[in-house]
DSSP file (Angstrom, degrees, kcal/mol; ACC not computed):
  #  RESIDUE AA STRUCTURE BP1 BP2  ACC     N-H-->O    O-->H-N    N-H-->O    O-->H-N    TCO  KAPPA ALPHA  PHI   PSI    X-CA   Y-CA   Z-CA
    1    1 A M              0   0    0      0, 0.0     2,-0.4     0, 0.0    64,-0.0   0.000 360.0 360.0 360.0 161.3  -35.2  -16.7  -44.9
    2    2 A S        -     0   0    0     33,-0.0    64,-3.1    32,-0.0     2,-0.3  -0.974 360.0-113.7-129.2 141.8  -32.3  -16.1  -47.3
    3    3 A L  E     -A   65   0A   0     30,-0.4    32,-2.7    -2,-0.4     2,-0.5  -0.564  33.6-165.7 -76.7 131.5  -29.1  -18.1  -47.6
    4    4 A I  E     -Ab  64  35A   0     60,-3.3    60,-2.7    -2,-0.3     2,-0.6  -0.983   9.5-164.1-124.2 130.5  -25.9  -16.1  -46.6
    5    5 A V  E     -Ab  63  36A   0     30,-2.7    32,-2.6    -2,-0.5     2,-0.4  -0.936  10.5-152.9-113.1 112.1  -22.4  -17.1  -47.2
    6    6 A F  E     +Ab  62  37A   0     56,-3.1    56,-1.3    -2,-0.6     2,-0.3  -0.693  29.9 153.5 -83.8 135.2  -19.8  -15.2  -45.2
    7    7 A Y  E     - b   0  38A   0     30,-2.7    32,-3.1    -2,-0.4    33,-0.5  -0.894  37.6-121.0-148.8 170.2  -16.4  -15.0  -47.0
    8    8 A S        -     0   0    0     -2,-0.3    12,-0.1    30,-0.2    30,-0.1  -0.992   6.9-165.7-130.7 137.9  -13.4  -12.9  -47.1
    9    9 A S  S    S+     0   0    0     -2,-0.4     2,-0.3     8,-0.0    -1,-0.1   0.629  78.1  47.6 -88.3 -13.5  -12.0  -11.1  -50.1
   10   10 A V  S    S-     0   0    0      0, 0.0    30,-0.0     0, 0.0     0, 0.0  -0.791 102.4  -0.8-124.7 164.2   -8.6  -10.4  -48.5
   11   11 A G  S    S+     0   0    0     -2,-0.3    -3,-0.1     1,-0.1     6,-0.1   0.086  74.2 104.6  54.2-161.6   -6.0  -12.4  -46.5
   12   12 A G  S    S-     0   0    0      4,-0.1    -1,-0.1     5,-0.0     2,-0.0   0.108  72.8 -61.1  72.8 166.1   -6.5  -16.0  -45.6
   13   13 A S     >  -     0   0    0      1,-0.1     4,-2.0     4,-0.0     5,-0.2  -0.235  40.1-112.2 -78.7 167.4   -5.0  -19.1  -47.0
   14   14 A L  H  > S+     0   0    0      1,-0.2     4,-2.5     2,-0.2     5,-0.2   0.893 120.8  58.5 -63.5 -39.5   -5.1  -20.4  -50.6
   15   15 A E  H  > S+     0   0    0      1,-0.2     4,-1.9     2,-0.2    -1,-0.2   0.864 105.3  48.4 -57.6 -38.7   -7.2  -23.3  -49.0
   16   16 A M  H  > S+     0   0    0      2,-0.2     4,-2.6     1,-0.2    -1,-0.2   0.911 110.7  49.4 -72.2 -41.7   -9.8  -20.8  -47.7
   17   17 A K  H  X S+     0   0    0     -4,-2.0     4,-2.6     1,-0.2    -2,-0.2   0.904 111.8  49.4 -64.5 -36.9  -10.1  -19.1  -51.0
   18   18 A N  H  X S+     0   0    0     -4,-2.5     4,-2.3     2,-0.2    -2,-0.2   0.890 110.0  51.2 -67.8 -38.2  -10.5  -22.5  -52.7
   19   19 A H  H  X S+     0   0    0     -4,-1.9     4,-1.9    -5,-0.2    -2,-0.2   0.949 112.6  46.0 -58.0 -51.3  -13.3  -23.5  -50.1
   20   20 A Q  H  X S+     0   0    0     -4,-2.6     4,-2.6     1,-0.2     5,-0.2   0.934 111.8  51.7 -62.7 -46.1  -15.1  -20.1  -50.8
   21   21 A R  H  X S+     0   0    0     -4,-2.6     4,-2.5     1,-0.2    -1,-0.2   0.912 110.3  49.7 -56.1 -48.2  -14.8  -20.6  -54.6
   22   22 A K  H  X S+     0   0    0     -4,-2.3     4,-2.3     2,-0.2    -1,-0.2   0.845 109.6  49.5 -59.7 -39.0  -16.2  -24.1  -54.3
   23   23 A I  H  X S+     0   0    0     -4,-1.9     4,-2.3     2,-0.2     5,-0.2   0.979 114.4  44.8 -66.3 -58.1  -19.2  -23.1  -52.2
   24   24 A F  H  X S+     0   0    0     -4,-2.6     4,-2.7     1,-0.2    -2,-0.2   0.874 113.8  51.5 -58.5 -40.4  -20.1  -20.2  -54.7
   25   25 A S  H  X S+     0   0    0     -4,-2.5     4,-2.6    -5,-0.2    -1,-0.2   0.948 112.5  43.2 -62.4 -50.1  -19.5  -22.6  -57.6
   26   26 A I  H  X S+     0   0    0     -4,-2.3     4,-1.4     2,-0.2    -2,-0.2   0.855 115.3  48.4 -66.4 -36.6  -21.8  -25.4  -56.3
   27   27 A L  H  <>S+     0   0    0     -4,-2.3     5,-2.4     1,-0.2    -1,-0.2   0.934 113.2  49.2 -69.3 -42.1  -24.6  -23.0  -55.2
   28   28 A D  H ><5S+     0   0    0     -4,-2.7     3,-1.2    -5,-0.2    -2,-0.2   0.905 111.4  48.8 -63.6 -38.3  -24.4  -21.2  -58.6
   29   29 A S  H 3<5S+     0   0    0     -4,-2.6    -1,-0.2     1,-0.3    -2,-0.2   0.805 114.2  44.6 -71.8 -28.9  -24.6  -24.6  -60.5
   30   30 A K  T 3<5S-     0   0    0     -4,-1.4    -1,-0.3    -5,-0.2    -2,-0.2   0.329 112.3-123.3 -94.7   7.6  -27.6  -25.8  -58.5
   31   31 A K  T < 5 +     0   0    0     -3,-1.2    -3,-0.2     1,-0.2    -2,-0.1   0.857  54.2 158.7  55.6  35.0  -29.2  -22.2  -58.9
   32   32 A I      < -     0   0    0     -5,-2.4    -1,-0.2    -6,-0.2     2,-0.1  -0.836  38.8-129.8 -84.7 114.9  -29.5  -21.8  -55.2
   33   33 A P        +     0   0    0      0, 0.0   -30,-0.4     0, 0.0     2,-0.3  -0.419  37.0 164.2 -75.0 144.9  -29.8  -18.1  -54.5
   34   34 A Y        -     0   0    0     -2,-0.1     2,-0.5   -32,-0.1   -30,-0.2  -0.990  35.9-127.2-153.3 153.2  -27.5  -16.7  -51.9
   35   35 A K  E     -b    4   0A   0    -32,-2.7   -30,-2.7    -2,-0.3     2,-0.5  -0.953  22.2-146.1-106.0 124.9  -26.2  -13.5  -50.5
   36   36 A A  E     -b    5   0A   0     -2,-0.5     2,-0.6   -32,-0.2   -30,-0.2  -0.794  12.7-166.8 -93.1 127.7  -22.4  -13.2  -50.3
   37   37 A V  E     -b    6   0A   0    -32,-2.6   -30,-2.7    -2,-0.5     2,-0.8  -0.950   9.6-150.9-117.5 123.8  -21.3  -11.2  -47.3
   38   38 A D  E >   -b    7   0A   0     -2,-0.6     3,-0.8   -32,-0.2     4,-0.5  -0.772   6.7-168.5 -88.0 111.9  -17.6  -10.1  -47.4
   39   39 A I  T 3  S+     0   0    0    -32,-3.1     3,-0.5    -2,-0.8     7,-0.4   0.691  81.9  71.3 -77.6 -12.6  -16.4   -9.8  -43.7
   40   40 A A  T 3  S+     0   0    0    -33,-0.5    -1,-0.3     1,-0.2     3,-0.1   0.802  97.7  53.0 -69.5 -24.9  -13.2   -8.0  -44.8
   41   41 A Q  S <  S+     0   0    0     -3,-0.8     2,-0.4     1,-0.2    -1,-0.2   0.712 116.5  27.8 -83.3 -24.8  -15.3   -5.1  -45.7
   42   42 A S     >  -     0   0    0     -4,-0.5     4,-1.9    -3,-0.5    -1,-0.2  -0.964  53.5-153.6-152.4 127.2  -17.2   -4.6  -42.4
   43   43 A T  H  > S+     0   0    0     -2,-0.4     4,-2.4     1,-0.2     5,-0.2   0.879 103.0  58.5 -64.6 -38.8  -16.2   -5.4  -38.7
   44   44 A E  H  > S+     0   0    0      1,-0.2     4,-2.4     2,-0.2    -1,-0.2   0.874 104.0  49.0 -67.7 -35.5  -20.0   -5.7  -38.0
   45   45 A D  H  > S+     0   0    0      2,-0.2     4,-2.8     1,-0.2    -1,-0.2   0.890 110.4  50.8 -70.0 -35.5  -20.5   -8.4  -40.6
   46   46 A K  H  X S+     0   0    0     -4,-1.9     4,-2.2    -7,-0.4    -2,-0.2   0.905 112.5  47.0 -66.6 -38.1  -17.5  -10.4  -39.1
   47   47 A E  H  X S+     0   0    0     -4,-2.4     4,-2.4     2,-0.2    -2,-0.2   0.909 111.2  52.7 -68.5 -38.0  -19.2  -10.0  -35.7
   48   48 A E  H  X S+     0   0    0     -4,-2.4     4,-2.5     2,-0.2     5,-0.3   0.965 109.6  48.6 -56.6 -53.6  -22.5  -11.1  -37.2
   49   49 A M  H  X S+     0   0    0     -4,-2.8     4,-1.8     1,-0.2     6,-0.2   0.921 113.0  45.2 -54.2 -46.5  -20.9  -14.1  -38.6
   50   50 A R  H  X>S+     0   0    0     -4,-2.2     5,-1.4     1,-0.2     4,-1.1   0.858 112.0  53.7 -65.5 -35.4  -19.2  -15.1  -35.3
   51   51 A R  H  <5S+     0   0    0     -4,-2.4    -2,-0.2     1,-0.2    -1,-0.2   0.865 110.6  47.3 -69.4 -38.4  -22.4  -14.4  -33.4
   52   52 A K  H  <5S+     0   0    0     -4,-2.5    17,-0.3     1,-0.2    -2,-0.2   0.794 113.8  46.3 -70.5 -31.0  -24.4  -16.8  -35.7
   53   53 A T  H  <5S-     0   0    0     -4,-1.8    -1,-0.2    -5,-0.3    -2,-0.2   0.708 102.9-131.3 -81.1 -18.0  -21.9  -19.5  -35.5
   54   54 A G  T  <5S+     0   0    0     -4,-1.1    -3,-0.2     1,-0.2    -4,-0.1   0.661  74.8 109.8  74.1  19.0  -21.6  -19.2  -31.9
   55   55 A N    > < -     0   0    0     -5,-1.4     3,-1.7    -6,-0.2    -2,-0.2  -0.964  56.1-159.0-133.0 114.9  -17.8  -19.2  -32.2
   56   56 A P  T 3  S+     0   0    0      0, 0.0    -6,-0.1     0, 0.0    -1,-0.1   0.660  97.6  46.7 -70.5 -11.3  -16.0  -15.9  -31.4
   57   57 A K  T 3  S+     0   0    0     -7,-0.1    -7,-0.0     2,-0.1     0, 0.0   0.248  81.3 144.5-113.1  12.7  -12.9  -17.2  -33.5
   58   58 A A    <   -     0   0    0     -3,-1.7    -8,-0.1    -8,-0.1     4,-0.1  -0.220  32.9-156.5 -53.5 138.4  -14.9  -18.5  -36.5
   59   59 A L        -     0   0    0      2,-0.1   -53,-0.1   -10,-0.1    -1,-0.1  -0.872  27.6 -69.2-113.7 144.4  -13.2  -18.1  -39.9
   60   60 A P  S    S+     0   0    0      0, 0.0   -53,-0.2     0, 0.0   -40,-0.1  -0.293  95.2  67.1 -65.7 160.6  -14.9  -17.9  -43.3
   61   61 A P        +     0   0    0      0, 0.0    12,-0.7     0, 0.0     2,-0.3   0.542  67.3 155.2 -82.9 142.6  -16.4  -19.5  -45.3
   62   62 A Q  E     -AC   6  72A   0    -56,-1.3   -56,-3.1    10,-0.2     2,-0.4  -0.984  27.1-147.8-135.1 137.1  -19.5  -19.9  -43.0
   63   63 A I  E     +AC   5  71A   0      8,-3.0     7,-2.3    -2,-0.3     8,-1.7  -0.920  18.4 170.8-115.6 131.9  -23.1  -20.6  -44.2
   64   64 A C  E     -AC   4  69A   0    -60,-2.7   -60,-3.3    -2,-0.4     2,-0.7  -0.985  28.8-144.2-135.4 152.2  -26.4  -19.5  -42.7
   65   65 A N  E >  S-AC   3  68A   0      3,-3.4     3,-2.4    -2,-0.3     2,-0.3  -0.912  77.0 -54.6-111.2 106.7  -29.9  -19.5  -43.7
   66   66 A G  T 3  S-     0   0    0    -64,-3.1   -62,-0.1    -2,-0.7     0, 0.0  -0.510 121.8 -20.2  62.3-129.4  -31.3  -16.3  -42.2
   67   67 A D  T 3  S+     0   0    0     -2,-0.3     2,-0.5    -3,-0.1    -1,-0.3   0.493 118.8 100.0 -83.8  -2.4  -30.4  -16.4  -38.5
   68   68 A T  E <  S-C   65   0A   0     -3,-2.4    -3,-3.4    22,-0.1     2,-0.3  -0.750  72.5-132.7 -96.1 127.5  -30.0  -20.1  -38.5
   69   69 A Y  E     +C   64   0A   0     -2,-0.5    -5,-0.3   -17,-0.3     3,-0.1  -0.581  24.0 178.5 -75.6 131.1  -26.4  -21.4  -38.7
   70   70 A C  E     -     0   0A   0     -7,-2.3     2,-0.3    -2,-0.3    -6,-0.2   0.837  45.6-101.0 -98.8 -49.1  -26.0  -24.2  -41.3
   71   71 A G  E     -C   63   0A   0     -8,-1.7    -8,-3.0    18,-0.1    -1,-0.3  -0.964  31.2 -69.7 155.7-172.3  -22.3  -24.9  -41.0
   72   72 A D  E  >  -C   62   0A   0     -2,-0.3     4,-2.2   -10,-0.2   -10,-0.2  -0.337  60.5 -80.2-102.7-172.2  -18.7  -24.4  -42.3
   73   73 A Y  H  > S+     0   0    0    -12,-0.7     4,-3.3     1,-0.2     5,-0.2   0.881 127.3  55.3 -61.4 -36.5  -17.0  -25.7  -45.5
   74   74 A G  H  > S+     0   0    0      1,-0.2     4,-1.8     2,-0.2    -1,-0.2   0.900 111.3  43.7 -60.4 -41.7  -16.3  -29.1  -44.0
   75   75 A A  H  > S+     0   0    0      2,-0.2     4,-2.7     1,-0.2    -1,-0.2   0.876 114.4  51.7 -72.1 -38.0  -20.0  -29.6  -43.2
   76   76 A F  H  X S+     0   0    0     -4,-2.2     4,-2.2     1,-0.2    -2,-0.2   0.944 109.5  49.6 -65.0 -46.1  -21.0  -28.2  -46.6
   77   77 A E  H  X S+     0   0    0     -4,-3.3     4,-2.0     1,-0.2    -1,-0.2   0.850 109.2  50.5 -59.7 -37.8  -18.7  -30.5  -48.3
   78   78 A N  H  X S+     0   0    0     -4,-1.8     4,-2.6     2,-0.2    -1,-0.2   0.940 109.5  51.7 -63.6 -47.5  -20.0  -33.5  -46.5
   79   79 A A  H  <>S+     0   0    0     -4,-2.7     5,-2.9     1,-0.2     4,-0.5   0.874 109.0  50.0 -60.9 -37.0  -23.6  -32.5  -47.4
   80   80 A V  H ><5S+     0   0    0     -4,-2.2     3,-0.9     3,-0.2    -1,-0.2   0.940 111.3  49.1 -64.6 -43.8  -22.7  -32.3  -51.1
   81   81 A E  H 3<5S+     0   0    0     -4,-2.0    -2,-0.2     1,-0.2    -1,-0.2   0.861 113.9  45.5 -64.6 -36.8  -21.0  -35.7  -50.9
   82   82 A M  T 3<5S-     0   0    0     -4,-2.6    -1,-0.2    -5,-0.1    -2,-0.2   0.432 111.4-121.6 -82.0   0.4  -24.1  -37.2  -49.2
   83   83 A E  T < 5S+     0   0    0     -3,-0.9    -3,-0.2    -4,-0.5    -4,-0.1   0.927  81.7 117.4  56.5  47.8  -26.5  -35.5  -51.7
   84   84 A E     >< +     0   0    0     -5,-2.9     4,-2.5    -6,-0.1    -4,-0.2  -0.173  22.4 127.3-132.4  36.6  -28.2  -33.7  -48.8
   85   85 A I  H  > S+     0   0    0     -6,-0.4     4,-2.7     1,-0.2     5,-0.2   0.914  72.7  51.9 -64.0 -41.6  -27.3  -30.1  -49.7
   86   86 A E  H  4>S+     0   0    0      2,-0.2     5,-2.7     1,-0.2     4,-0.4   0.871 112.6  46.9 -70.9 -30.9  -30.9  -28.8  -49.5
   87   87 A T  H >45S+     0   0    0      3,-0.2     3,-1.1     2,-0.2    -1,-0.2   0.944 112.3  49.9 -71.5 -44.6  -31.3  -30.4  -46.0
   88   88 A F  H 3<5S+     0   0    0     -4,-2.5    -2,-0.2     1,-0.2    -1,-0.2   0.896 112.4  46.1 -51.4 -48.7  -28.0  -28.9  -44.9
   89   89 A L  T 3<5S-     0   0    0     -4,-2.7    -1,-0.2    -5,-0.2    -2,-0.2   0.518 110.2-124.7 -77.1  -6.0  -29.0  -25.4  -46.2
   90   90 A K  T < 5       0   0    0     -3,-1.1    -3,-0.2    -4,-0.4    -2,-0.1   0.948 360.0 360.0  56.7  51.3  -32.4  -25.8  -44.5
   91   91 A L      <       0   0    0     -5,-2.7    -4,-0.1    -6,-0.1    -1,-0.1   0.375 360.0 360.0 -93.2 360.0  -34.2  -25.1  -47.8
């Protein structure tokens, strides 16, 4: 399985952009490979993100490992604080 981070390159709040930036920064610093999927570029990618999260109104950033939903930014941040990032990401 491969790690997927669904994000948006357009719109959204400054808070959303900061959350996305922090996820990418932490994954990069830990050398955890991931695929960044920009839902602003494709309606199909947005639908896939919402299908995987099980929430028809889900907003980015959202993290999945293959077809397995890991969580949103809040869950990611909690996993980082608890030093359980590998467990959260299902690695």
